[in-house]
DOMITOR-127797 format. One record per residue (C-alpha): residue number from 1; residue in three letters; x, y, z. Coordinates in pm, 1 decimal, always signed. Last residue first. Layout:
+-----+-----+----------+----------+----------+
|   n | res |       px |       py |       pz |
+-----+-----+----------+----------+----------+
| NUM | ALA |        X |        Y |        Z |
...
+-----+-----+----------+----------+----------+
***
This chain:
+-----+-----+----------+----------+----------+
|   n | res |       px |       py |       pz |
+-----+-----+----------+----------+----------+
| 264 | UNK |  +5445.8 | +15261.1 | +13780.9 |
| 263 | UNK |  +5203.5 | +15322.2 | +14067.0 |
| 262 | UNK |  +5214.5 | +15698.1 | +14020.3 |
| 261 | UNK |  +5119.8 | +15653.6 | +13654.3 |
| 260 | UNK |  +4829.9 | +15423.3 | +13744.3 |
| 259 | UNK |  +4701.4 | +15651.3 | +14018.6 |
| 258 | UNK |  +4705.7 | +15950.3 | +13784.9 |
| 257 | UNK |  +4537.1 | +15754.4 | +13507.4 |
| 256 | UNK |  +4265.4 | +15635.6 | +13743.9 |
| 255 | UNK |  +4189.6 | +15995.6 | +13841.5 |
| 254 | UNK |  +4184.2 | +16115.8 | +13479.0 |
| 253 | UNK |  +3970.8 | +15827.7 | +13347.6 |
| 252 | UNK |  +4122.6 | +15500.7 | +13235.3 |
| 251 | UNK |  +4036.0 | +15353.7 | +12895.6 |
| 250 | UNK |  +3946.1 | +14985.7 | +12889.5 |
| 249 | UNK |  +4065.1 | +14697.2 | +12672.5 |
| 248 | UNK |  +3858.4 | +14380.5 | +12703.9 |
| 247 | UNK |  +3906.2 | +14013.7 | +12795.9 |
| 246 | UNK |  +3967.6 | +14084.3 | +13163.9 |
| 245 | UNK |  +4068.1 | +14448.1 | +13196.8 |
| 244 | UNK |  +4365.6 | +14540.8 | +12980.2 |
| 243 | UNK |  +4476.2 | +14898.8 | +13010.9 |
| 242 | UNK |  +4435.5 | +15214.3 | +12805.2 |
| 241 | UNK |  +4571.6 | +15560.1 | +12874.5 |
| 240 | UNK |  +4439.1 | +15821.9 | +12636.0 |
| 239 | UNK |  +4600.1 | +16131.8 | +12487.6 |
| 238 | UNK |  +4399.9 | +16400.0 | +12312.2 |
| 237 | UNK |  +4137.3 | +16417.9 | +12039.5 |
| 236 | UNK |  +4369.1 | +16354.9 | +11744.3 |
| 235 | UNK |  +4403.1 | +15986.6 | +11832.0 |
| 234 | UNK |  +4707.5 | +15972.9 | +12059.5 |
| 233 | UNK |  +4732.7 | +15655.1 | +12266.8 |
| 232 | UNK |  +4942.8 | +15682.5 | +12580.3 |
| 231 | UNK |  +5208.3 | +15433.1 | +12689.5 |
| 230 | UNK |  +5300.1 | +15416.4 | +13058.2 |
| 229 | UNK |  +5661.6 | +15313.4 | +13131.3 |
| 228 | UNK |  +5861.4 | +14989.7 | +13108.1 |
| 227 | UNK |  +5628.1 | +14855.8 | +12835.5 |
| 226 | UNK |  +5493.6 | +14504.1 | +12882.0 |
| 225 | UNK |  +5578.1 | +14291.4 | +12575.5 |
| 224 | UNK |  +5335.6 | +14251.0 | +12286.4 |
| 223 | UNK |  +5322.3 | +13948.1 | +12056.9 |
| 222 | UNK |  +5133.9 | +14010.5 | +11733.4 |
| 221 | UNK |  +5035.4 | +13689.1 | +11555.6 |
| 220 | UNK |  +4911.1 | +13740.5 | +11200.7 |
| 219 | UNK |  +4711.8 | +13445.1 | +11068.3 |
| 218 | UNK |  +4754.1 | +13301.3 | +10720.4 |
| 217 | UNK |  +4501.8 | +13066.4 | +10561.3 |
| 216 | UNK |  +4520.9 | +12728.2 | +10388.5 |
| 215 | UNK |  +4517.3 | +12525.3 | +10709.1 |
| 214 | UNK |  +4647.2 | +12760.2 | +10975.0 |
| 213 | UNK |  +4971.1 | +12921.3 | +10861.1 |
| 212 | UNK |  +5157.0 | +13154.4 | +11092.6 |
| 211 | UNK |  +5281.6 | +13510.2 | +11053.1 |
| 210 | UNK |  +5486.6 | +13682.9 | +11323.3 |
| 209 | UNK |  +5491.6 | +14044.1 | +11441.8 |
| 208 | UNK |  +5674.3 | +14164.3 | +11752.5 |
| 207 | UNK |  +5575.8 | +14477.6 | +11947.3 |
| 206 | UNK |  +5795.4 | +14593.4 | +12236.4 |
| 205 | UNK |  +6050.0 | +14784.4 | +12024.0 |
| 204 | UNK |  +5762.5 | +14949.9 | +11835.9 |
| 203 | UNK |  +5667.7 | +15137.0 | +12154.3 |
| 202 | UNK |  +5961.0 | +15377.3 | +12111.5 |
| 201 | UNK |  +5803.6 | +15510.6 | +11791.0 |
| 200 | UNK |  +5505.5 | +15651.1 | +11976.7 |
| 199 | UNK |  +5161.6 | +15509.4 | +12052.9 |
| 198 | UNK |  +4943.4 | +15637.1 | +11767.7 |
| 197 | UNK |  +5188.7 | +15705.4 | +11486.2 |
| 196 | UNK |  +5455.1 | +15450.2 | +11583.8 |
| 195 | UNK |  +5197.9 | +15179.1 | +11656.7 |
| 194 | UNK |  +5014.9 | +15247.6 | +11329.9 |
| 193 | UNK |  +5343.6 | +15235.5 | +11138.7 |
| 192 | UNK |  +5432.6 | +14909.4 | +11316.0 |
| 191 | UNK |  +5104.7 | +14747.9 | +11211.2 |
| 190 | UNK |  +5122.5 | +14872.2 | +10851.4 |
| 189 | UNK |  +5487.0 | +14768.6 | +10821.1 |
| 188 | UNK |  +5395.3 | +14415.8 | +10933.2 |
| 187 | UNK |  +5123.6 | +14394.0 | +10667.1 |
| 186 | UNK |  +5361.4 | +14522.8 | +10396.9 |
| 185 | UNK |  +5621.7 | +14265.4 | +10499.4 |
| 184 | UNK |  +5357.0 | +13991.3 | +10493.2 |
| 183 | UNK |  +5288.2 | +14079.7 | +10131.5 |
| 182 | UNK |  +5019.1 | +14240.9 |  +9917.8 |
| 181 | UNK |  +5278.3 | +14480.2 |  +9770.0 |
| 180 | UNK |  +5056.0 | +14780.5 |  +9828.3 |
| 179 | UNK |  +4795.0 | +14667.1 | +10075.5 |
| 178 | UNK |  +4423.8 | +14601.8 | +10019.4 |
| 177 | UNK |  +4472.1 | +14239.2 |  +9906.3 |
| 176 | UNK |  +4665.3 | +14168.4 | +10225.9 |
| 175 | UNK |  +4359.4 | +14259.0 | +10433.5 |
| 174 | UNK |  +4141.1 | +14009.0 | +10243.7 |
| 173 | UNK |  +4419.2 | +13744.2 | +10286.7 |
| 172 | UNK |  +4443.8 | +13794.3 | +10664.9 |
| 171 | UNK |  +4286.9 | +13462.3 | +10753.9 |
| 170 | UNK |  +3929.6 | +13385.2 | +10859.1 |
| 169 | UNK |  +4010.3 | +13131.8 | +11131.0 |
| 168 | UNK |  +3691.2 | +13082.5 | +11332.9 |
| 167 | UNK |  +3758.6 | +13129.3 | +11704.2 |
| 166 | UNK |  +3417.8 | +13280.4 | +11775.9 |
| 165 | UNK |  +3575.1 | +13623.8 | +11816.3 |
| 164 | UNK |  +3699.4 | +13592.2 | +11458.5 |
| 163 | UNK |  +4061.5 | +13510.5 | +11373.9 |
| 162 | UNK |  +4258.6 | +13695.2 | +11104.8 |
| 161 | UNK |  +4457.8 | +13907.3 | +11347.5 |
| 160 | UNK |  +4573.5 | +13736.1 | +11666.3 |
| 159 | UNK |  +4686.3 | +13971.4 | +11943.8 |
| 158 | UNK |  +4904.7 | +13825.3 | +12216.9 |
| 157 | UNK |  +4980.8 | +13966.3 | +12559.5 |
| 156 | UNK |  +5181.0 | +14200.9 | +12776.1 |
| 155 | UNK |  +5143.4 | +14233.4 | +13154.0 |
| 154 | UNK |  +4963.6 | +14563.4 | +13140.6 |
| 153 | UNK |  +5032.6 | +14899.9 | +12978.8 |
| 152 | UNK |  +5178.2 | +14744.4 | +12664.5 |
| 151 | UNK |  +4889.6 | +14494.0 | +12648.3 |
| 150 | UNK |  +4631.0 | +14772.3 | +12660.9 |
| 149 | UNK |  +4819.9 | +14973.0 | +12399.4 |
| 148 | UNK |  +4824.0 | +14672.8 | +12164.6 |
| 147 | UNK |  +4447.3 | +14634.3 | +12205.2 |
| 146 | UNK |  +4393.4 | +15004.6 | +12135.9 |
| 145 | UNK |  +4612.6 | +14982.3 | +11824.7 |
| 144 | UNK |  +4399.5 | +14702.5 | +11682.3 |
| 143 | UNK |  +4080.7 | +14885.9 | +11781.6 |
| 142 | UNK |  +4208.9 | +15186.9 | +11578.0 |
| 141 | UNK |  +4270.2 | +14993.3 | +11255.5 |
| 140 | UNK |  +3900.4 | +14911.7 | +11214.8 |
| 139 | UNK |  +3839.3 | +15278.1 | +11129.4 |
| 138 | UNK |  +4016.9 | +15203.7 | +10802.8 |
| 137 | UNK |  +3711.3 | +15026.4 | +10661.6 |
| 136 | UNK |  +3795.6 | +14852.6 | +10335.1 |
| 135 | UNK |  +3500.0 | +14675.2 | +10176.1 |
| 134 | UNK |  +3275.0 | +14371.9 | +10199.7 |
| 133 | UNK |  +3007.3 | +14535.4 | +10414.3 |
| 132 | UNK |  +3000.8 | +14282.4 | +10700.2 |
| 131 | UNK |  +3354.5 | +14156.0 | +10642.4 |
| 130 | UNK |  +3503.4 | +14503.9 | +10681.9 |
| 129 | UNK |  +3871.3 | +14471.0 | +10592.4 |
| 128 | UNK |  +4098.2 | +14706.6 | +10790.4 |
| 127 | UNK |  +4291.1 | +14507.7 | +11053.3 |
| 126 | UNK |  +4090.4 | +14188.8 | +11034.8 |
| 125 | UNK |  +3894.3 | +13932.6 | +11236.9 |
| 124 | UNK |  +4053.9 | +14036.7 | +11564.5 |
| 123 | UNK |  +4118.1 | +13805.5 | +11860.3 |
| 122 | UNK |  +4272.8 | +13930.8 | +12186.2 |
| 121 | UNK |  +4473.7 | +13723.2 | +12432.8 |
| 120 | UNK |  +4646.2 | +13815.3 | +12761.6 |
| 119 | UNK |  +4346.9 | +13908.3 | +12976.2 |
| 118 | UNK |  +4120.4 | +13669.1 | +12792.4 |
| 117 | UNK |  +3990.6 | +13580.3 | +12450.1 |
| 116 | UNK |  +3947.3 | +13218.4 | +12354.2 |
| 115 | UNK |  +4139.6 | +12908.8 | +12462.6 |
| 114 | UNK |  +4055.4 | +12735.9 | +12134.7 |
| 113 | UNK |  +4263.7 | +12999.2 | +11952.9 |
| 112 | UNK |  +4561.8 | +12943.8 | +12183.7 |
| 111 | UNK |  +4544.2 | +12567.7 | +12142.0 |
| 110 | UNK |  +4549.5 | +12605.9 | +11762.9 |
| 109 | UNK |  +4844.9 | +12843.8 | +11787.9 |
| 108 | UNK |  +5066.1 | +12629.6 | +12012.2 |
| 107 | UNK |  +5204.1 | +12398.2 | +11745.9 |
| 106 | UNK |  +5294.4 | +12697.5 | +11529.9 |
| 105 | UNK |  +5446.4 | +12876.9 | +11828.0 |
| 104 | UNK |  +5655.1 | +12570.2 | +11907.8 |
| 103 | UNK |  +5807.2 | +12591.7 | +11557.8 |
| 102 | UNK |  +5854.4 | +12970.7 | +11556.3 |
| 101 | UNK |  +6133.6 | +12978.3 | +11812.8 |
| 100 | UNK |  +6353.3 | +12738.3 | +11613.9 |
|  99 | UNK |  +6277.9 | +12922.3 | +11291.6 |
|  98 | UNK |  +6370.7 | +13257.6 | +11446.8 |
|  97 | UNK |  +6693.4 | +13110.4 | +11583.9 |
|  96 | UNK |  +6780.2 | +12962.8 | +11243.5 |
|  95 | UNK |  +6718.5 | +13298.9 | +11077.6 |
|  94 | UNK |  +6942.0 | +13472.8 | +11334.8 |
|  93 | UNK |  +7224.5 | +13226.8 | +11269.3 |
|  92 | UNK |  +7186.6 | +13288.5 | +10896.7 |
|  91 | UNK |  +7208.6 | +13665.8 | +10947.7 |
|  90 | UNK |  +7514.2 | +13631.5 | +11173.5 |
|  89 | UNK |  +7694.6 | +13419.9 | +10911.8 |
|  88 | UNK |  +7604.1 | +13666.0 | +10636.3 |
|  87 | UNK |  +7739.5 | +13955.0 | +10845.0 |
|  86 | UNK |  +8058.4 | +13760.6 | +10917.0 |
|  85 | UNK |  +8103.4 | +13688.6 | +10546.7 |
|  84 | UNK |  +8044.3 | +14051.2 | +10442.6 |
|  83 | UNK |  +8292.9 | +14178.1 | +10702.2 |
|  82 | UNK |  +8548.9 | +13920.2 | +10589.7 |
|  81 | UNK |  +8490.7 | +14006.8 | +10224.1 |
|  80 | UNK |  +8547.9 | +14374.6 | +10295.5 |
|  79 | UNK |  +8872.9 | +14287.1 | +10474.1 |
|  78 | UNK |  +8978.8 | +14063.9 | +10183.8 |
|  77 | UNK |  +8910.8 | +14345.8 |  +9938.5 |
|  76 | UNK |  +9133.5 | +14579.5 | +10140.1 |
|  75 | UNK |  +9403.9 | +14314.5 | +10167.0 |
|  74 | UNK |  +9390.6 | +14250.7 |  +9792.2 |
|  73 | UNK |  +9413.9 | +14623.8 |  +9727.2 |
|  72 | UNK |  +9717.0 | +14645.5 |  +9955.8 |
|  71 | UNK |  +9877.7 | +14342.6 |  +9792.3 |
|  70 | UNK |  +9836.7 | +14498.1 |  +9448.3 |
|  69 | UNK | +10017.1 | +14808.3 |  +9574.6 |
|  68 | UNK | +10306.7 | +14597.3 |  +9701.1 |
|  67 | UNK | +10306.1 | +14380.8 |  +9387.4 |
|  66 | UNK | +10343.1 | +14677.0 |  +9151.8 |
|  65 | UNK | +10720.3 | +14673.0 |  +9100.3 |
|  64 | UNK | +10729.1 | +14296.1 |  +9056.9 |
|  63 | UNK | +10463.8 | +14296.6 |  +8778.7 |
|  62 | UNK | +10131.2 | +14142.4 |  +8878.7 |
|  61 | UNK |  +9932.3 | +14466.3 |  +8875.4 |
|  60 | UNK | +10067.4 | +14550.6 |  +8529.5 |
|  59 | UNK |  +9809.5 | +14325.1 |  +8364.1 |
|  58 | UNK |  +9526.9 | +14494.4 |  +8557.4 |
|  57 | UNK |  +9663.5 | +14839.9 |  +8483.2 |
|  56 | UNK |  +9685.5 | +14760.2 |  +8110.7 |
|  55 | UNK |  +9324.2 | +14638.6 |  +8115.3 |
|  54 | UNK |  +9208.4 | +14953.9 |  +8295.2 |
|  53 | UNK |  +9405.9 | +15172.0 |  +8051.9 |
|  52 | UNK |  +9239.6 | +15000.0 |  +7758.1 |
|  51 | UNK |  +8897.4 | +15048.8 |  +7912.8 |
|  50 | UNK |  +8971.3 | +15416.7 |  +7981.0 |
|  49 | UNK |  +9100.0 | +15470.5 |  +7627.4 |
|  48 | UNK |  +8770.5 | +15340.2 |  +7482.5 |
|  47 | UNK |  +8537.9 | +15512.0 |  +7727.1 |
|  46 | UNK |  +8697.9 | +15851.6 |  +7694.1 |
|  45 | UNK |  +8960.2 | +16073.4 |  +7849.0 |
|  44 | UNK |  +9230.6 | +16208.8 |  +7622.8 |
|  43 | UNK |  +9193.9 | +16573.1 |  +7724.2 |
|  42 | UNK |  +9105.9 | +16488.6 |  +8083.6 |
|  41 | UNK |  +9438.1 | +16313.2 |  +8159.0 |
|  40 | UNK |  +9503.5 | +16372.5 |  +8527.6 |
|  39 | UNK |  +9158.4 | +16311.2 |  +8672.8 |
|  38 | UNK |  +9076.3 | +16039.8 |  +8419.4 |
|  37 | UNK |  +9401.5 | +15856.6 |  +8503.2 |
|  36 | UNK |  +9333.2 | +15858.2 |  +8879.2 |
|  35 | UNK |  +8983.0 | +15726.4 |  +8817.0 |
|  34 | UNK |  +9126.5 | +15459.9 |  +8583.7 |
|  33 | UNK |  +9384.9 | +15358.0 |  +8845.7 |
|  32 | UNK |  +9116.2 | +15322.4 |  +9112.1 |
|  31 | UNK |  +8901.3 | +15109.1 |  +8881.3 |
|  30 | UNK |  +9197.9 | +14886.6 |  +8792.4 |
|  29 | UNK |  +9275.5 | +14818.7 |  +9161.2 |
|  28 | UNK |  +8915.5 | +14787.5 |  +9279.0 |
|  27 | UNK |  +8814.2 | +14532.9 |  +9015.8 |
|  26 | UNK |  +9061.2 | +14248.3 |  +8964.9 |
|  25 | UNK |  +9278.9 | +14296.2 |  +9273.4 |
|  24 | UNK |  +9016.8 | +14392.9 |  +9531.2 |
|  23 | UNK |  +8764.1 | +14168.1 |  +9360.2 |
|  22 | UNK |  +8993.5 | +13869.8 |  +9412.9 |
|  21 | UNK |  +9042.2 | +13953.5 |  +9780.6 |
|  20 | UNK |  +8668.5 | +13993.2 |  +9832.3 |
|  19 | UNK |  +8594.8 | +13663.8 |  +9655.3 |
|  18 | UNK |  +8842.8 | +13483.0 |  +9878.0 |
|  17 | UNK |  +8711.8 | +13648.1 | +10195.0 |
|  16 | UNK |  +8350.9 | +13575.6 | +10101.2 |
|  15 | UNK |  +8437.0 | +13211.4 | +10032.3 |
|  14 | UNK |  +8618.2 | +13184.4 | +10364.7 |
|  13 | UNK |  +8314.4 | +13327.5 | +10546.5 |
|  12 | UNK |  +8095.0 | +13066.7 | +10379.6 |
|  11 | UNK |  +8345.7 | +12793.4 | +10465.9 |
|  10 | UNK |  +8327.5 | +12926.0 | +10826.3 |
|   9 | UNK |  +7951.7 | +12902.2 | +10862.4 |
|   8 | UNK |  +7894.7 | +12527.9 | +10839.3 |
|   7 | UNK |  +7557.3 | +12491.3 | +10669.6 |
|   6 | UNK |  +7228.5 | +12436.0 | +10850.4 |
|   5 | UNK |  +6960.4 | +12459.3 | +10586.2 |
|   4 | UNK |  +6698.0 | +12713.3 | +10683.7 |
|   3 | UNK |  +6349.6 | +12564.8 | +10680.3 |
|   2 | UNK |  +6063.7 | +12750.1 | +10514.8 |
|   1 | UNK |  +5758.5 | +12805.9 | +10727.7 |
+-----+-----+----------+----------+----------+
***
C-alpha cells in the first residue's frame, strides 16, 4: 500500500486560495468581458479580435476605474480556491484514515486465512475465473453474491476472493485479466454492480471492498456489515432469503423466512 505523506493542510488551502484569486483576475475577468463583447459585437467577432480584446481587458483590469470589478472577480476566484483547498484537505485526511485502518488489516490477513472458513469468514478462489477449465465462468459470480447476502442477513462477515478453500492464496490476477481496465477499481465495480443487481442498491452501503497484497498476489477483502432489515436475493426465479449457518450460506424456506422477518 502506498503511504500518504503527511503535509500540513493549511498551506495547501492557502495555495489553492492564491491560485483561485489569480485565476479570477487573469482568466475569469477577461473571459467574461470577451463573452460580453461577442454578444454585443457579432459583426466584428472573431478569434483575432477576441484575443486582442481579452488582452486589453486584462491590462485595463488594474486601472483605478476597474479595480472594484477586478476585486469582485478576485473574490470569486478566491472563494472557488477555498472550496477546492478544503475539498483537497478532506480528501487527504480520508486517505490517511484509510491507510491507518488498512495497516492492521494487512497484518491480520495471514491469521484470518489460517483460521479457515467459519460463520464470519468465507473463502472464494475467484469471482468468475474457472481454474478447473481455465476459462471465464460467470456462474461463479452468484456464489459470491450469496455469501454477501448471508453476511448481510446475519452478524456480518468477511469474504476473501483469491483464496482457495484450503487456504492457498491464488490471487485475483486471473479475474482482473477478464475485466475491462484490468484494475482494482474495475474489480470493485463488478462486486458492487452484482450486489446492486441481485440484492438491491441500498445493500451496497454495507459492503466494503479492500485489496491486500499477499506475497506477489492480490487478494480482495470484502467486509460486510449486518443489514438493518432483511435482504433478499433476486435471481430471475424469485426472491430468496439467505443466512449464514456455520461455514456455509443456507436459503430459508417459506416458514423460516416468515419467522426470520418477524424476528427482525
